[in-house]
N, C-alpha and C positions, 0 to 999 in steps of 0.2 A: 460151333453150333451146339454141341452137347452141353457146354457150360451155360449157354444162354437159355437152353430149354429147361434147365434145372432152376435157373434163377427166378423165373417168373412165378412158378408155383410157390416157391419159398416166399416171394413177396406177398402173395395172396394169403399164405398161411400166417405171416407176420401180422398183417392187418386183421385177420380173423381173431388172433389172440388179443389184439388191442381192443377190438369191439367187445369180445366176451368179458374182458377185464373191466372196462369202464361202464358197461351196461350193468354190471353187478353193483355199482354205487348208486342204488335207488334210495328214494326217500318216501316217507309216508304220504306226502302231499300229492304226488302224482306218479303213477306207474310209468316205468320207462317206455312201455308200448304206446301209451297215450302221448307221451312227450315226443317219441319218435314219429308218430303220425302227424303231429302239429309241425315238427321240424321239416318233415318231408313235404308237407303242403307248402311251406314257405319257400323251400329250395326249388320245388317244381314251378311254383308261380314265378319266382325270380328268373329262372332260365327260359320260361315261356315268354316273359316280357323282353328278355335279352334277344331271343329269337326274332321277335317282332320289332326290335330296335326301339323299344319304348323306354328310353333311358331314364327319364324323370320318374316314371312309375317304378322301374326297377330299383332306383336309388332309395325309394321309400322302404324297401325290404333290406337295406344295408344298415349296419351298425354305425350310424353317423357320428355319435359321440366318440367312438374309438378312432374314427377317421379324422376328426376335427383337429387334434393336436398336430398331426402330420401336415394338414393343410395350413394351419397357422404358421408352422415352421417354413413351409414353401413361401407363403406371403411375406414373412419377415425377411427371408433371404432375398426375395425379389426387391423389397424396399431399399435394401442396402447395396444392391447390385449396380454397377456402373457399366455403361456401354464400352466395349473394347476400343482402345485407341489405336489407330493405324500407326505402325512403326515407320520410321523414316530410313532412308539409305544411310544416313550418318549414324544412326543407332545400330544398324546392322553391322556397319564397318567397325564401330567402336567395340563390338563383342569380339571381333577377329581383326587385329591390326594388319594382317597379311592379306586380307581379302581385297581384291581390286574393286573399284567402283562398279564396273560392268557386272561383276558377279553379284554384288550387293543389290543392284537394280533388278537383276534377274530373280533373285531371291524375293524381293519385295513384290514383284509382279506375280510370282507364284503364290505368295501369301494372299494377295488380293483376290486371286482366282478362287482359292479355297474358302475365303471369307464370304465371297459372293454366293457360294453354294450352301453355306450354313444358314440355319434359320435366323431371321432378323432378331435383333436384341429384344428381349421380352416375350418372344414367341415361345409358348409352352404347349402348342397344340399337339405335340407328340405325347403329352401326359394328360392334358385337359383339352378335349376336342373343342375347336372353335376359339381357343384363347390365343390370340396373336399379339397381344401387347400386355404391358403391366396393368393398364387400366382395365382390360378385360378380366384379368385375374383378380384385381382388387374388388371388382363389382360382384364377384360370386359370393353367395352364401355357402356354408358348409354343405347343405343338401344339394345345391346346384353344382358344387364342385365334385361331389360324388357322381352325379349324373354325367358330367363331362369327363370324369375319370373313367367311368365304365365305358363310355362311348369310345374313348381313345384306346382302351385296352382291347376292344373287339377287333378281330382280324379283318373284318369287312371295312371298317374305318381305316385301318392301317393300309389296306390294299388300295383304297380310293386315294389316300394321301400319296402313296407311292406312284400311282398313275398320274396324279396331278404334278408331281415333281418331274416326271418325264415329259410333261406337256401333252399328255393324252387327253382325248375327249371322253368324258365320263358317259356320254350318250352311247359310246361304242361298247361299254362294259355290260356284259350280261348280268342278270339278276344273280346276286351272290347268295348261295344257300347258307343258312346258319349252321354252326357246328352242333351236331347232335350230342347232347350231354347225357351220360348214363350214370345214375346213382347206384353205387355198389353196396354200400352198407351205412348204417347210422349207429353211432355209439353214443349212448347217453351217460354223461358224467354225473349229472345231478339235475335238479329242476331248473337250473339257470344256464347250463353249458352242455352242448352236444357237438359231436364231430361227424361230418359226412364225408365219406370216401366216394369220389366220382372220377369219371374219366370221360374222354370224348372221342369222336371218330375222325379227328383232324388228319391223322396219318394212316387212316385205313386199318386201325388196329395195331400199327407198328410204332406207336409212340414211345415205347421203351428205347428204341434206337436213338431217340433224341434226348435221352437222359431223364425224362420225366413222363411217366405213364399216369398211374393213379395219383390223384391229388387230394389233400385233406382240407376241407372247409370247416372253419370254426363258426358255430351258430350260437348266439347267446340271447337270453331273454332281456329285452329292454322295454321297461314299462309295460310288462305283461304281454309283450309281443316278441316273437322270435325274429332275430335280425342276423344277417350274415356279415362276418367280418371281412373288410376290404383288403384282402391280401394280394400281393403282387401277382400271384399265379391263379387268381380267381377265375379268369376267363381264358387263360392260355398259359402254357409252360413259360417260365421266366427266361429260358434261353432260346426263344423263338422270335424271329423278327420277320418283317415282310418287305419285299422289294420286287421290282419288275425289271426285266431286261429290255423289253420293247412294248409298244402299245398294242393292244389287241386289234384284230381286224374289225372293221365296221360291221354292224349288224346287217344281215341280209333282210330286204324288205319282204 
């Protein structure tokens, strides 16, 4: 406990030094304080839209040009992907000449069971909400892809998807509160790049236990507008996922 209590202040001290260092890289065009105000307005607006689940509007505040190469790579990989072929008993036995047919049949039945639990071929809804086929993916524009990506990254979407996988009725699910985002500091590198340190209340202030407390957002000027870089941990820590053990109890009238 003692080592943990020392670690967190040191983490904040480290960030403080970063902010002081990059804020000193000012230019004559615009003071860091003015830039920081504009950056904060963009970030606050973004998380307000996320809170209201306004994904398309929130996507307008994301740096789409930086996201586009990744999206094109996803599309390119999907175009060359082939549906998995179901293996036969003979193929299983060919890998192990000592395996009895009964054992190979059992192995194939188990494989079929797990394949049935997996997402259908072309289903990318875990990364792009609502994208359940290759045609859905190919129909997206980069801006639409960002919106679907943001939606899929939100824990409320993830929880609803987990409930559906369990066969739960979404009508029984209470209204899910949004994660409260807290902006801790803004570091201005120059007139085109800034960094925002933020955290959230997902774990009641104990997020360090899960390996990632404060997170750094990169914000860049795109065509005279500040836009947020779509990093993997933009809406949640990268090592956090959502699942449910059982369906919630029905709502009381």
